[in-house]
N, C-alpha and C positions, 0 to 999 in steps of 0.2 A: 453189736456195737457196745461200747463200754458204758455202763450205766451212769457213772458219775460224771460223764461228759456228754449230756444229752445233746448238746449243741454241735456235735460233730457233723450234723447235717447243715450247719451254718455254712455259707459259701465260703470257700477257701480265701484266706487273706492274701494280699499281693505278695508275690514271691520276691526274691533277690534279683536285682538287676545283673547283667553280665559282669559289670565292673565290680559289683559288690561280691558276687560269687567268686570272681577271679582273686579279689583281695583276700577272702577267707582261705582259698586254697593256696595262695602264695604265702600267707601267714603261717599256715600248718606246715607247709614244705619247709620254710625257713626255721621253724621251731624243731621240726624233725632233723634237719641238718645240724642244728646246734646240739640236739641230743647225741647224734652221731659223733660229732666232734668231742663232746664231753666224754663219751664212752670210749673214745679212741685215745685221748691224750692224758687223761687224769689217771694216775696209778690207783690200782685197786686198794680199797680200804682193807683193814684187817679182817672185818666180818665178811666182806666180798671174797677174799682169798680163802677164808674158811669154808665158805660155801662151794668154792671151786674144788676144794679137796673132796667135798662130798660127791661131786660129779665124777670123780675118778673111781669111786667105789661101786660095787654091785650090791647095794644093800637096799632092802624093801623100804626102810624108813631110818630115822635117826633120832637121838635122844631129844635134841632141842626143838625139831620141827618135823613135819611130814616131808616126803621127798621131792615134791614138785619143783622147788627151786633147783635142786641138783639136776633135774631133768631138763629145766629151762637152760641151765648152763651147758649141759651136754649137747643140747640142740644147737646152740650158738657156736660152741667150739668144734662140733662136727662140721660146721660150714666155713668158719673163718679161722679155725685153729686156736691154739691157746694163747690168744692175744686179749688185751683188755676190751676190744670191741667184740671179740667172739664170746667172752664171758658175759658181757652186758647186752648182747643182741636181742635175748629173750624179753628183756624189759622194753626195748624200743618197739618190737613187734606187739607186745602187750599194750602199750599205749595206743598204737594204731587200731587194734581191735577194740579197745576201750572206746575210742572216738566213734568208730563205726556203730557199735552197739548204742551208744548214747544217741546218735543221730537217728537210728531207726526207731528207738523208744519214743523219742519226742515226735518223730514224724507221724508215727501211728496214732499218737494221742492228740495231736494238734493240727496236722496237715498244713503247717506253716513253716515256710522255708526260713524265715527270720528266727523263729523259735529253735529250729534245728541248728542254724548257724551258731546261735548264742550257746547252746548246749555243748557244741564241739569246741567252742573257743574258751569256754569258761576253764577247763582243765589247763589250757596254755597260760592262763592268767595267774595260776597258782604255782608257787615254787615247787611244791610237792611233785607236780606232774610235768611242769614245764621243762625242768631238767632232771630232777630227781628220779623220775620214772625210769631213767637209764641205769639207775643204781641197782646193784643185785641185792634183793632182799625177799624173803618169802612173801611179804605183802604185794610185791610187784606181781607175783604170780597169781595171788588171790584175787586181785582186782578184776581182770577180764572175766574169770569164771563166776565171780559173784554177781556181776552186771549181766552175764549171760543167763544165769538163773532167774534174775528179775525179768529179763526179756522174755524168757520161756513162760513165765507166769503171766505176763501181759498178753501173750498169745493165747493163754488158756481163757482169759477174760474176753479177748477180742473175737475168738472163734467159737467159743463154747465147746471146744473139742478136747476132751480129757486126755487125748494122747500126748498133748503138749506137756502134761505132767511128767511123763516119762523122760523128756528131754531136760526139764527142770531138775529132776532127781540126778540125772547124769551130771549136769553142771554143778549141782550142789555138792555131790561126791568129790568132783574135781577141786572145788573150792576147799573142802576139808582136807584134801590131799595137799593143798597149798599152805594152809595154816588154820589151826584149830579155832582162831577167833571167828571163823565163818559160822561157827555155832551161835553167835550173837545175832545172826540173821533169822534163826528159827523162830522167835516170837513174831517177827513181822510176816513171815509165811503163815503162821497159825492164825494171825489177825486177818490176813488175806482170805483165809478159809472160813472163819467162824463169825466175823462181824457182818458181812453182806447177807442179803436174804437167800443166797444161793448155798448157805452152809449145809442144809440138810442134803442137798443133792451131792455135793462133793464129799461129805463125811460118809455118805452111803456108797459112793462110787469106789471101785477098786483102784482107780488110777492114781490118786494121792498116796495110797498105801503102797502100790507098786513102786512109786517114785521113791519112797523111803527105802524100800528094799534095794532099788538101783543104787541109791546114794550109798548104802552100806556096802554094796558089792564093789563099787568103785574105790571106796575108802578102805577096803579089806587089806591092802598091803600094810597099812599102819596097824590094823588090828592083829594081823598075823605076826608082824614084827614084835608088837607089844606082848602078845601071848607067850612068845618065845623068850622074852627078856623080862619077865616078872612085872609087865605092865609099867616098865620104867618111865617112858615118856609121859603117860597119864598121870603117874604119881608126881612126877617133876612139875608139870603144869598145875596139878591141883594144889600143890604146896605153894606155888607162886600166886595162885588165885585166892587162896585162903589165908595168905599171911595178913596179919592185922597189926602193924606197928602203930605208934601213936598218931593221932590227927596232926596233919601238917598243912597249914595254909600255903606254905612255901611250895610244896609239891603240887598243890592245887593251882597255885598261880603259875608254876612253871609249865604245867599241862596246858592251861589256857593261852599262856604266852606263846607257846610252841605252835599251837593251832592258828593263832593270829598271824604269826610269822610265816608259816609254811602254806596255809591256805590263802591268807591275805587279810590285812586289817579292814578292808572294805568287803571283800568276797565272803569271809566267814559270817559276819552278821547278816549279809544278804542271803546267804544260803540257809542259815538257821531260820530266818524269818520266812523264807520260801517254804521251808519244810513244815513250819508251824502252821501257815495259812493252809497248806495243802492237807495237812493232817486234820485240821478243823473242818474243811469242806469234805473230806472223805468220810469222817465220822458222822457229819450232819446228813450226808446223802447215802451213807452206807455203801460206799463205793470201794470195792477191793483193790483196784489199781491205785487210786489215790492213798489208800491206807497202807498199801505195800510200799510205795515209793517213799512216804514221809516216815512211816515207822521203821524202815530199814535204815534210816539215818538217826531219827530221835531216839530209839531205844538203845542202840550201841553207844551213841554219844553220851546219853544219860548215864549208861553204866560206867563208861570210862571217867566221866566227871565225877561220879560218886567214888570210884575207886581211887582217884587221884588224891583224894583226901588222906589216904594212908599209903598208897603205893605209887612209885614213880612209874608213869605210863610212857612207854617208848614213843619216840617221835613218829614212827611209822605205824603204830597200832590202829589208829582210827583211819589209816589212808584208804581202806577199802570202801568206806561209807560216803566219801565226799562225791565221787562221780554220780553216785545215785542221787545225792543232794542236788548236784548241778542240773540233773534232769528235772528234779522237782521245782527248781527256780524257773527253768525255761517253761514248763508247763503252767506253773502259777502266773507268770507274767503273761503268758498267752491268754489265760482265762480272764485276767483282769482287763486285758485289752479288748477282748471281744464282748465283755459285759459291761464296759464303761458307759 
């Protein structure tokens, strides 16, 4: 059982009625239909068409980004042809997978159907995911793999079986194949290992280190491509990360404003407060899962917030952290309810 939630032996809370469950399913179906309509009738943006050209190439990687978004597009166009829906199909599937992973993460932590429903519906309340998940972007590919890595680490804590580390390594590698910002999850994974009392066991176990090797093996197409091209994409990204123009409160305000607009003026502060409370409880109880969920949001968001003082942060760059934050909100609200 998960150490930070000792009350998992608490009797399960009342589930959803059939009408409530039906309402949740109908809402998800309607939002999925809207995404399909959006993906079908709205012309491709310039960057989406640019990524579509990648899908026509037989390249291991690209200068701007790793190749996963091209593979997503190739998957969709292989099924539906070179249509706008075919190009965007991967994003629609990614949203469904994201919701399934969110549901299972929260179910395993709370055994509460209402908390699961909340976690699944929160992305639908955010513009980022309600419609824009159908937009073609590397971040769209990153989201399900980042969440799948978190799910695998939850299974490590739940089962105490080190073999789940191997799956976490595979999903971590796939996340890196989607976008290099997946590296911002590494501090959260490190905290998951070293803060709880199990740190000696896992640091001495071969499984986390094998997971690193698996992640590197999965990520190897990008490494091979860069080795053959004078490490061009790594140098390109490092220059962008190291740039230090003058401080700008305007860029800082633009970043925060975008997050309020795309996550939601109510949902963003609710998510950040849920993450903060869960981080506090995780550190106080030295619980790996609570620390993982909260720091996987808090640390990347803090980094983006800091960098926004000098650098324009793209609107989709933090997109991969908020589904993890939605899980933290649902878990935190459940914890407050059962301990009131």
